C-alpha positions as CSV (number, residue, x, y, z in Angstrom):
1,X,34.4,40.4,-65.6
2,X,33.5,41.0,-62.0
3,X,35.5,39.5,-59.2
4,X,33.2,37.4,-57.0
5,X,32.7,38.5,-53.4
6,X,32.3,35.1,-51.8
7,X,34.4,34.1,-48.9
8,X,36.6,31.9,-51.1
9,X,37.1,34.8,-53.5
10,X,37.9,37.2,-50.7
11,X,41.0,35.2,-50.0
12,X,42.1,35.8,-53.6
13,X,41.7,39.6,-53.6
14,X,45.5,39.9,-53.2
15,X,46.1,36.7,-55.1
16,X,47.0,35.5,-58.5
17,X,45.2,35.8,-61.9
18,X,46.0,34.4,-65.3
19,X,44.4,36.2,-68.3
20,X,45.1,34.6,-71.7
21,X,44.0,34.8,-75.3
22,X,44.0,37.2,-78.3
23,X,41.0,39.3,-77.2
24,X,42.8,42.4,-75.9
25,X,39.8,44.5,-75.1
26,X,38.2,41.9,-72.7
27,X,41.5,41.2,-71.1
28,X,41.9,45.0,-70.4
29,X,38.4,45.1,-69.0
30,X,39.2,42.2,-66.6
31,X,42.3,44.0,-65.4
32,X,40.4,47.2,-65.0
33,X,37.8,45.4,-62.9
34,X,40.6,44.2,-60.6
35,X,42.0,47.7,-60.3
36,X,38.6,49.1,-59.4
37,X,37.9,46.3,-56.9
38,X,41.2,46.9,-55.1
39,X,41.3,50.7,-55.1
40,X,41.1,52.2,-51.7
41,X,41.7,55.8,-50.9
42,X,44.2,55.8,-53.8
43,X,44.7,53.8,-56.9
44,X,46.9,50.7,-56.4
45,X,50.6,51.0,-57.1
46,X,51.1,49.2,-60.4
47,X,54.2,47.7,-62.0
48,X,54.3,46.0,-65.4
49,X,57.0,43.6,-66.5
50,X,57.6,41.7,-69.8
51,X,58.8,38.1,-69.5
52,X,61.9,37.7,-71.5
53,X,63.0,41.2,-70.8
54,X,63.2,41.3,-67.0
55,X,64.7,38.3,-65.3
56,X,62.2,36.3,-63.2
57,X,64.4,36.6,-60.2
58,X,64.2,40.4,-60.4
59,X,60.4,40.3,-60.8
60,X,60.0,38.1,-57.8
61,X,62.4,40.2,-55.7
62,X,60.4,43.3,-56.5
63,X,57.1,41.6,-55.6
64,X,58.5,40.4,-52.3
65,X,60.0,43.8,-51.4
66,X,57.4,45.2,-49.0
67,X,56.2,48.7,-49.8
68,X,55.8,51.1,-46.8
69,X,53.6,53.5,-48.7
70,X,51.3,51.7,-51.0
71,X,47.9,50.5,-49.7
72,X,47.7,47.9,-52.4
73,X,50.0,46.8,-55.2
74,X,49.4,45.2,-58.6
75,X,52.2,43.4,-60.5
76,X,51.5,42.5,-64.2
77,X,53.7,40.1,-66.1
78,X,53.0,40.3,-69.9
79,X,54.2,37.7,-72.4
80,X,53.9,35.2,-69.6
81,X,54.1,32.3,-72.1
82,X,57.9,32.9,-72.2
83,X,58.3,31.7,-68.6
84,X,59.2,28.1,-69.4
85,X,62.3,27.1,-67.6
86,X,61.8,24.8,-64.6
87,X,63.7,27.1,-62.2
88,X,61.7,30.1,-63.3
89,X,58.4,28.4,-62.9
90,X,59.3,27.1,-59.5
91,X,60.4,30.6,-58.4
92,X,57.2,32.2,-59.6
93,X,55.0,29.5,-58.0
94,X,56.8,29.9,-54.7
95,X,56.2,33.7,-54.9
96,X,52.5,33.1,-55.7
97,X,52.1,31.0,-52.5
98,X,53.5,33.7,-50.3
99,X,52.0,37.0,-51.6
100,X,51.3,39.6,-49.0
101,X,47.6,40.4,-48.5
102,X,47.7,43.7,-50.3
103,X,49.6,42.3,-53.4
104,X,48.0,41.1,-56.6
105,X,49.9,39.3,-59.4
106,X,48.5,39.1,-62.9
107,X,50.0,36.9,-65.6
108,X,49.0,38.0,-69.1
109,X,49.6,36.3,-72.5
110,X,48.1,36.4,-76.0
111,X,48.4,32.6,-76.1
112,X,45.7,30.3,-74.7
113,X,47.9,28.5,-72.2
114,X,51.1,28.9,-70.1
115,X,53.6,26.3,-69.0
116,X,51.8,23.5,-67.2
117,X,53.5,24.3,-63.9
118,X,51.9,27.8,-64.0
119,X,48.6,26.9,-65.5
120,X,47.8,24.3,-62.9
121,X,48.3,26.6,-60.0
122,X,45.5,29.0,-60.9
123,X,42.0,27.7,-61.6
124,X,38.3,28.8,-61.9
125,X,37.5,32.5,-62.3
126,X,41.1,33.4,-61.6
127,X,42.3,31.8,-64.9
128,X,40.4,33.0,-67.9
129,X,41.0,32.7,-71.7
130,X,39.6,35.5,-73.8
131,X,39.2,34.1,-77.3
132,X,38.9,36.1,-80.4
133,X,35.2,36.9,-81.2
134,X,33.4,34.7,-83.7
135,X,32.7,36.4,-87.0
136,X,29.0,37.0,-86.2
137,X,30.0,38.4,-82.8
138,X,32.5,40.8,-84.4
139,X,29.7,42.0,-86.8
140,X,27.3,42.5,-84.0
141,X,29.9,44.3,-81.9
142,X,30.5,46.8,-84.6
143,X,26.8,47.2,-85.4
144,X,26.0,47.8,-81.8
145,X,28.8,50.3,-81.3
146,X,27.6,52.5,-84.1
147,X,24.0,52.1,-83.1
148,X,24.8,53.4,-79.6
149,X,26.6,56.4,-81.2
150,X,23.6,57.2,-83.3
151,X,24.8,55.7,-86.6
152,X,23.3,53.1,-88.9
153,X,25.9,50.9,-90.6
154,X,25.3,48.3,-93.3
155,X,26.9,44.9,-93.7
156,X,29.4,46.1,-96.3
157,X,30.5,48.9,-93.9
158,X,31.0,46.4,-91.2
159,X,33.1,44.1,-93.5
160,X,35.2,47.1,-94.5
161,X,36.0,47.9,-90.8
162,X,36.9,44.3,-90.0
163,X,39.2,44.1,-93.0
164,X,41.0,47.4,-92.2
165,X,41.2,47.1,-88.4
166,X,42.8,44.4,-86.2
167,X,39.9,42.2,-84.9
168,X,40.0,42.7,-81.2
169,X,37.6,44.9,-79.3
170,X,40.4,47.2,-78.1
171,X,41.5,48.1,-81.6
172,X,38.0,48.1,-82.9
173,X,36.8,50.5,-80.2
174,X,39.7,52.9,-80.9
175,X,39.2,53.1,-84.6
176,X,35.4,53.1,-84.5
177,X,35.5,56.0,-82.0
178,X,37.7,57.9,-84.5
179,X,35.3,57.2,-87.3
180,X,32.3,58.6,-85.3
181,X,34.3,61.8,-84.8
182,X,35.1,62.1,-88.5
183,X,31.7,61.2,-89.8
184,X,29.3,62.8,-87.3
185,X,27.0,65.4,-88.9
186,X,25.5,67.6,-86.1
187,X,22.6,68.6,-88.3
188,X,21.5,65.0,-89.1
189,X,18.1,64.0,-87.9
190,X,17.7,60.6,-86.4
191,X,20.2,57.8,-87.1
192,X,22.9,58.8,-89.4
193,X,23.8,56.3,-92.2
194,X,27.4,55.6,-93.1
195,X,28.6,53.5,-96.0
196,X,31.6,51.3,-96.8
197,X,32.9,54.1,-99.0
198,X,32.8,56.6,-96.1
199,X,34.6,54.2,-93.8
200,X,37.4,53.3,-96.3
201,X,37.9,56.9,-97.2
202,X,38.2,58.1,-93.6
203,X,40.2,55.2,-92.2
204,X,42.6,55.6,-95.1
205,X,42.8,59.3,-94.5
206,X,43.2,59.1,-90.8
207,X,46.0,56.5,-91.2
208,X,47.8,57.3,-94.4
209,X,50.0,54.3,-93.7
210,X,49.3,51.5,-91.3
211,X,50.3,47.9,-90.6
212,X,47.8,46.9,-93.2
213,X,49.2,49.0,-96.0
214,X,52.6,47.7,-94.9
215,X,51.3,44.1,-95.3
216,X,50.1,45.0,-98.8
217,X,53.7,46.0,-99.7
218,X,55.0,42.8,-98.1
219,X,52.4,40.7,-100.0
220,X,53.6,42.3,-103.3
221,X,57.2,41.4,-102.5
222,X,58.1,45.1,-102.6
223,X,60.8,45.4,-99.9
224,X,61.7,49.0,-100.9
225,X,58.1,50.2,-100.4
226,X,57.8,48.2,-97.3
227,X,60.8,49.9,-95.8
228,X,59.5,53.3,-96.9
229,X,56.1,52.7,-95.3
230,X,57.8,51.6,-92.0
231,X,59.9,54.7,-91.9
232,X,56.8,56.8,-92.5
233,X,55.0,55.0,-89.6
234,X,57.9,55.5,-87.2
235,X,58.3,59.1,-88.2
236,X,54.6,59.6,-87.4
237,X,55.3,58.2,-83.9
238,X,53.5,54.9,-84.6
239,X,54.8,52.4,-82.1
240,X,56.9,49.7,-83.7
241,X,55.3,47.2,-81.4
242,X,51.9,48.2,-82.6
243,X,53.1,47.7,-86.2
244,X,54.3,44.2,-85.4
245,X,51.0,43.4,-83.7
246,X,49.1,44.4,-86.8
247,X,51.4,42.3,-89.0
248,X,51.0,39.3,-86.7
249,X,47.3,39.6,-87.2
250,X,47.7,39.8,-91.0
251,X,50.0,36.7,-91.0
252,X,47.5,34.8,-88.8
253,X,44.8,35.6,-91.3
254,X,47.1,34.5,-94.2
255,X,47.5,31.2,-92.4
256,X,43.7,30.8,-92.3
257,X,43.6,31.8,-96.0
258,X,46.1,29.1,-96.8
259,X,43.8,26.4,-95.3
260,X,40.9,27.2,-97.6
261,X,42.2,25.7,-100.9
262,X,43.4,22.6,-99.0
263,X,39.7,21.9,-98.1
264,X,38.4,23.1,-101.5
265,X,36.7,26.0,-99.8
266,X,38.1,29.0,-101.6
267,X,34.7,30.5,-102.6
268,X,33.1,33.8,-102.0
269,X,31.2,32.7,-98.9
270,X,34.3,31.2,-97.2
271,X,36.4,34.3,-98.1
272,X,33.8,36.5,-96.5
273,X,33.8,34.3,-93.4
274,X,37.5,35.0,-92.8
275,X,37.0,38.8,-93.4
276,X,38.1,39.0,-97.1
277,X,35.1,40.6,-98.8
278,X,36.8,43.6,-100.6
279,X,38.6,42.9,-103.9
280,X,41.7,44.7,-102.6
281,X,42.0,42.6,-99.5
282,X,41.5,39.4,-101.5
283,X,44.2,40.5,-104.0
284,X,46.6,41.2,-101.1
285,X,46.2,37.7,-99.6
286,X,46.3,36.0,-102.9
287,X,49.6,37.7,-103.6
288,X,50.9,36.9,-100.1
289,X,49.9,33.2,-100.4
290,X,52.0,33.0,-103.6
291,X,55.1,34.3,-101.8
292,X,54.6,32.7,-98.4
293,X,54.0,29.0,-98.0
294,X,52.2,27.8,-94.8
295,X,55.5,26.9,-93.3
296,X,56.9,30.4,-94.2
297,X,53.9,32.0,-92.6
298,X,54.6,30.2,-89.3
299,X,58.2,31.3,-89.6
300,X,57.0,34.9,-90.1
301,X,54.9,34.7,-87.0
302,X,57.8,33.3,-85.0
303,X,60.1,36.1,-86.4
304,X,57.5,38.7,-85.4
305,X,57.4,37.5,-81.8
306,X,61.2,37.4,-81.7
307,X,61.5,41.1,-82.9
308,X,58.7,42.1,-80.5
309,X,60.9,41.0,-77.6
310,X,64.0,42.6,-79.2
311,X,62.2,45.9,-79.3
312,X,61.3,45.6,-75.6
313,X,64.9,44.8,-74.6
314,X,66.7,47.3,-76.8
315,X,64.4,50.3,-76.6
316,X,63.0,52.9,-79.0
317,X,66.5,54.2,-80.0
318,X,66.9,51.0,-82.1
319,X,63.4,50.8,-83.6
320,X,64.4,51.8,-87.1
321,X,67.4,49.4,-87.3
322,X,65.4,46.5,-85.8
323,X,62.4,47.1,-88.1
324,X,64.7,47.2,-91.2
325,X,66.3,43.9,-90.1
326,X,62.9,42.4,-89.5
327,X,61.5,43.3,-92.9
328,X,64.6,42.1,-94.7
329,X,64.2,38.7,-93.0
330,X,60.5,38.6,-93.7
331,X,61.2,39.4,-97.4
332,X,63.8,36.6,-97.5
333,X,61.3,34.1,-96.2
334,X,58.9,35.1,-99.0
335,X,61.6,34.7,-101.6
336,X,62.3,31.2,-100.4
337,X,58.6,30.3,-100.4
338,X,58.3,31.5,-104.0
């Protein structure tokens, strides 16, 4: 996304942006474009806050505290959907209306809307929702990525990637880049072909455990193995927040899976449409659906969001304890559903 250079937009260079939705890669690109647009002789001074962790009053105080040294400043508030109280909204809106010319405020959320009092203040190109790509767009994105890197990938290979990797372009770019490093043959002539077997082998090898293997343990109701996988991930310096993000993606897909039988659509075509082509993936979600009712899935998603905030507020020293508590509560929800 490029920031327009019209006279109206020029007034917004140091203004307010709202970037929403689950497509992390495009949101990051939009923020990068703003950084680039506002870089002078030096990169803008940047501060990131998480709503729910830092009080709104503290955030606004920092924004309004003039910097004597920075040419431009960017303030990013993540999890902005948590700004809901009337006094917090009024404080933020008041701050928006009095930003200094060299200051930019960006509100970011994985949701598709914020509190009405915030959403209504910012409009047009300054408020954008980055939706998850459609299935055909995901397929074309992966195919195009490998084509540009000199690889030919078939439909089964693409399906394998979309089953094993979180479906936003940020995660896809990271894992597909790793795959090209593992699979590239310097002696290959022309486009190098890669198969689903190659992809599954190397993704599994490069990430012996992941949020997806953890979900498999959760789907099986195996709390002991789930705790063991989580300990392995944390010992390998995997971010607990990244693990929760992966599990949230899995539970959202489980919610979609639950909707299929209700409409009589649980056939091969519909399963492929939601990214469940491989037998192992289908087995995982079938097992998970037996343990977790639709209501339990919603509760799991709410619990995941709650512990994401707890990890932010309590810090890395408590990761293991918090993740153990989280998994025990997730397991209990499954038992009730069964």
